[in-house]
C-alpha positions, 0 to 999 in steps of 0.5 A: 411666607417672610422674604427671609425664607426660601423652600428648597427640594432636592431629588423631589425629596422634602423641602427644606428651609434655609435662611439667607445669610446676612455675611458681609461681602466686600469687594476690590476696587479693579486697580486692587485686582490688578495690584495684587494679580500683577504684583505678586508676581513682579515682586516675587521676580524681583526678590529672585533676581535680589537673591540670586545677585546676593549669591553670586556676589557671596560666591565671588567673594568665596572664590577670592577667598580661595585663590588668595589662600592658595596662593599664600600656600604656595608661596610659603612653599615656594620660599621655603624651597627657595631658602633650601641649601640643597641645590636642586630644591632652591631651583625649583622653589624660585622657579615656582616663585617666577610661575607664582608671580605670572600665575592668574592666581596671584592677585594684584595687591599680593604682587608686591609680596611675592617681589619682596620674597623674590627680592630678599633671595637674591639680595644675599647672593647678589652682596656676595658675588659683588663682594668678591670682586670686581664684578656688578650685577645686572638685574633684568626683569624676565616678565613679559608685559603684553 
């Protein structure tokens, strides 16, 4: 009987002839086995961390955009109220502008815009008061710096 023929019998049945297959089997070096088994989870972890960082960065940018949009909406509304000929609405608008200037919604670059709006609103009344007689208007900064 040739070397590549084997007789197998299952459950006492007939013997079946099987030929030894010539499958090519390759082996991996030990370092490659460790690299694949440990490197794959490590790479997945790094990918998750980078993905989380990118998502958080996008969320922070979205929050800055949302806050700026809300600030501009409030600034527009308060400016319209402050410029109203109705004195109650004008006081409410100035109070809203003052509150907005100290609000945490207001970002540092927008502070100059709010200050410019407030200055333009009080410029005309100051000129009218000073031109009416021997009166000098003194501006007091009511902002409380901590």
